[in-house]
C-alpha positions in Angstrom: 24.9 -68.3 -50.7 22.1 -65.9 -50.6 19.0 -66.6 -48.5 15.9 -64.9 -49.8 13.3 -64.0 -47.1 9.8 -63.3 -48.3 8.0 -60.4 -46.7 5.4 -61.4 -44.1 1.9 -61.4 -45.5 -1.2 -60.7 -43.5 -4.6 -62.0 -44.6 -7.7 -60.8 -42.8 -10.8 -63.0 -43.0 -13.8 -62.1 -40.8 -12.4 -61.4 -37.4 -9.2 -63.5 -37.7 -5.8 -62.3 -39.0 -3.5 -65.0 -40.4 0.1 -63.9 -40.5 2.4 -66.0 -42.8 6.0 -65.6 -41.8 7.4 -68.5 -43.9 8.5 -70.6 -41.0 5.3 -70.6 -39.0 1.7 -69.4 -39.1 0.3 -67.2 -36.4 -3.4 -66.6 -35.9 -4.8 -64.0 -33.6 -8.3 -62.6 -33.1 -9.3 -59.1 -34.1 -12.3 -57.1 -33.3 -15.0 -57.5 -36.0 -15.1 -54.9 -38.7 -18.4 -53.3 -39.5 -18.6 -52.2 -43.1 -21.3 -49.7 -42.1 -20.7 -48.6 -38.5 -23.6 -47.2 -36.6 -23.6 -44.4 -34.0 -23.0 -45.8 -30.5 -25.8 -43.5 -29.4 -28.4 -44.7 -31.9 -31.6 -45.4 -30.1 -30.3 -44.1 -26.8 -32.2 -41.9 -24.3 -30.0 -38.8 -23.6 -30.9 -36.2 -21.0 -29.4 -32.7 -21.0 -29.9 -30.6 -17.9 -29.4 -27.0 -19.2 -30.3 -28.0 -22.7 -32.1 -24.9 -23.9 -29.1 -22.8 -25.1 -25.4 -22.9 -25.6 -23.4 -26.1 -25.2 -26.4 -28.1 -23.9 -28.6 -27.2 -26.8 -25.8 -27.9 -29.3 -25.3 -31.4 -27.7 -29.0 -32.1 -27.9 -29.1 -31.1 -31.5 -26.2 -33.3 -32.4 -27.6 -36.2 -30.5 -30.8 -36.0 -32.5 -28.7 -35.9 -35.7 -26.8 -39.0 -34.7 -29.9 -41.1 -34.1 -30.6 -40.8 -30.4 -34.0 -42.4 -29.8 -35.1 -39.8 -27.2 -33.6 -36.6 -26.2 -34.9 -34.8 -23.1 -33.8 -31.3 -22.3 -34.4 -29.2 -19.2 -34.1 -25.5 -18.7 -35.4 -22.7 -16.5 -36.8 -20.3 -19.2 -40.1 -21.4 -20.7 -39.7 -19.4 -24.0 -36.2 -20.7 -24.6 -37.4 -24.2 -23.9 -40.1 -23.9 -26.5 -37.7 -22.5 -29.0 -35.2 -25.3 -28.4 -37.9 -28.0 -28.8 -39.0 -26.4 -32.1 -35.4 -26.6 -33.3 -34.9 -30.2 -32.2 -38.0 -31.7 -33.7 -40.2 -34.6 -32.7 -37.5 -36.8 -31.2 -37.0 -34.3 -28.4 -39.0 -33.4 -25.4 -38.4 -30.9 -22.6 -39.4 -29.8 -19.1 -38.9 -26.6 -17.1 -36.5 -27.1 -14.3 -34.5 -24.9 -12.0 -31.0 -26.3 -12.1 -30.1 -24.7 -8.7 -32.7 -26.6 -6.7 -32.4 -30.3 -5.6 -36.1 -31.0 -5.5 -36.6 -29.6 -9.0 -33.7 -31.6 -10.4 -35.0 -34.8 -8.7 -38.6 -34.2 -10.1 -37.2 -33.5 -13.6 -35.1 -36.7 -13.7 -37.6 -39.1 -12.1 -40.3 -37.9 -14.5 -38.2 -39.2 -17.4 -37.8 -42.8 -16.2 -34.8 -45.0 -17.1 -32.3 -43.4 -19.5 -28.8 -43.9 -20.9 -26.7 -40.8 -20.6 -26.8 -37.5 -18.7 -25.1 -34.2 -19.5 -25.1 -31.5 -16.8 -24.3 -28.0 -18.1 -25.8 -25.3 -15.7 -23.2 -22.6 -14.8 -23.0 -18.9 -14.0 -20.1 -16.5 -14.4 -19.5 -13.7 -11.9 -16.1 -12.2 -12.7 -14.7 -10.3 -9.7 -11.4 -9.9 -7.8 -11.3 -11.9 -4.6 -10.5 -8.8 -2.5 -13.5 -6.9 -4.0 -16.0 -9.8 -3.9 -19.3 -9.7 -2.2 -19.8 -13.3 -0.9 -23.5 -13.2 -1.5 -23.1 -12.0 -5.0 -20.6 -14.6 -6.1 -22.0 -17.6 -4.2 -24.5 -18.4 -7.0 -21.7 -18.9 -9.4 -20.2 -21.6 -7.1 -23.4 -23.1 -6.1 -25.0 -23.5 -9.5 -22.2 -25.4 -11.2 -21.3 -27.6 -8.3 -24.6 -28.4 -6.7 -26.4 -28.9 -10.1 -23.7 -31.5 -10.8 -24.0 -33.1 -7.4 -27.8 -33.3 -7.2 -28.1 -34.4 -10.8 -25.6 -37.2 -10.4 -27.1 -38.3 -7.2 -30.7 -38.6 -8.5 -29.7 -39.9 -11.9 -27.8 -42.8 -10.6 -30.9 -45.1 -9.8 -32.3 -44.2 -13.3 -29.3 -44.8 -15.5 -28.8 -48.1 -17.2 -25.7 -50.0 -16.2 -23.8 -49.2 -19.4 -24.8 -45.5 -19.2 -22.8 -42.4 -18.3 -22.8 -39.0 -16.6 -20.9 -36.1 -18.2 -20.3 -33.1 -16.1 -19.1 -29.7 -17.3 -16.2 -27.7 -15.8 -13.9 -25.4 -17.7 -10.3 -24.5 -18.2 -10.5 -21.9 -15.4 -10.0 -24.9 -13.0 -6.5 -25.6 -14.4 -5.6 -22.3 -15.9 -7.0 -19.7 -13.5 -7.0 -16.0 -14.5 -7.6 -12.8 -12.6 -11.2 -12.2 -11.6 -12.1 -15.9 -12.2 -11.3 -17.3 -8.8 -14.9 -18.5 -8.2 -15.2 -19.9 -11.7 -11.9 -21.8 -11.2 -12.9 -23.1 -7.8 -16.3 -24.4 -9.1 -14.7 -26.1 -12.0 -12.1 -27.8 -9.8 -14.8 -28.9 -7.4 -16.8 -30.6 -10.2 -13.7 -32.5 -11.4 -13.1 -33.7 -7.8 -16.7 -34.8 -7.6 -16.4 -36.8 -10.8 -13.4 -38.7 -9.5 -15.4 -39.9 -6.4 -18.4 -40.8 -8.5 -16.4 -43.2 -10.7 -16.0 -45.5 -7.7 -19.4 -44.8 -6.1 -21.5 -45.2 -9.1 -19.7 -48.0 -11.0 -20.4 -49.5 -13.5 -22.0 -46.2 -14.6 -19.2 -44.1 -16.2 -18.5 -40.6 -15.1 -16.4 -38.0 -17.0 -16.0 -34.2 -17.1 -15.8 -32.0 -20.2 -13.6 -29.0 -19.8 -14.1 -26.4 -22.5 -12.1 -23.2 -23.1 -13.7 -20.1 -24.5 -16.7 -21.1 -26.8 -19.0 -18.8 -28.8 -22.1 -19.1 -26.6 -24.5 -16.6 -24.9 -22.6 -17.2 -21.7 -19.9 -14.9 -23.0 -22.4 -12.0 -23.3 -22.9 -11.9 -19.6 -19.2 -12.5 -18.9 -17.8 -9.7 -21.1 -20.9 -7.5 -21.5 -20.5 -4.7 -24.1 -16.9 -5.5 -24.5 -17.6 -9.0 -25.7 -16.4 -8.6 -29.4 -13.2 -6.8 -28.4 -12.4 -9.3 -25.6 -13.2 -12.4 -27.8 -11.0 -11.0 -30.6 -8.1 -10.5 -28.1 -8.4 -14.0 -26.8 -8.7 -15.6 -30.2 -5.5 -13.8 -31.2 -3.6 -15.5 -28.4 -4.8 -19.0 -29.4 -2.8 -21.3 -31.8 -5.8 -21.5 -34.1 -6.6 -17.8 -33.8 -10.2 -18.5 -32.9 -12.4 -19.6 -30.1 -14.5 -22.8 -30.2 -17.9 -23.4 -31.6 -20.7 -25.1 -29.6 -20.8 -27.9 -32.2 -17.2 -28.8 -31.5 -17.8 -29.1 -27.8 -21.0 -31.1 -28.5 -19.1 -33.6 -30.5 -16.7 -34.1 -27.6 -19.7 -34.6 -25.2 -21.1 -37.3 -27.4 -17.7 -38.9 -27.6 -17.6 -39.2 -23.8 -21.1 -40.8 -23.9 -20.5 -43.2 -26.7 -17.0 -44.5 -25.9 -17.5 -47.1 -23.3 -13.9 -47.2 -22.2 -13.8 -43.5 -21.3 -14.2 -43.3 -17.6 -12.9 -41.0 -14.9 -11.3 -38.5 -17.3 -11.4 -34.7 -17.7 -11.5 -34.1 -21.5 -10.1 -30.6 -22.2 -11.3 -29.0 -25.5 -9.8 -25.5 -25.6 -8.0 -25.0 -28.9 -4.6 -25.2 -27.0 -5.5 -22.4 -24.6 -3.9 -24.2 -21.6 -0.6 -24.1 -23.5 -0.3 -20.4 -24.2 
């Protein structure tokens, strides 16, 4: 005797899946399916400290494109701020702010009012060997990245809506240190440690860190100087994809951290596989 078993058939109606197995019928709830999904950032107010160039500007530009209701950028240079606002259009607004000073950061944030998401990008690279370093010369590289993140998180907390987020910026130097990058690596690691404490202290506000590898931004000009093109070509040749990253790719990752409400307490590395080679 041969027993014929019919394949299980699943029927989805609305948010319920009915699974017909022949002998019994199982029903379980599924998340609703949106035929036309909207951006989780649509209508949101997004603040970018350090948003006048590089990764900050790219993130602000992509946020506008994805329907953010209000994008506020802050930067030190007045001319770059004006140029960035001209690029971003009427959805955006901006203010001059010195990212290295607590009072300036506090005034910048409190002047905005309640908002949904904060991205903190200020950083400075001062490549030097530890044994040759002048402490006063390299201290700004440590101070700017860490203390901008610290002060911005502290003063943003009372202004962020409960389902909002803070995204800080580190870099792969924190996990893959290289010669002459000791201060950069230490500052990145410090920001990541800060984030882990903030997750508990600021809950339910979410806190994450974005850790990019080499990205084609003006920051590389100051880091490599006249040897920029040669150095970048050499680095790209070592990466699996044979190229460095683009600001738009990192911006996309930043908006993912803002928009995904289950991302909390993570360091998201976006480096083209650099940490593996």
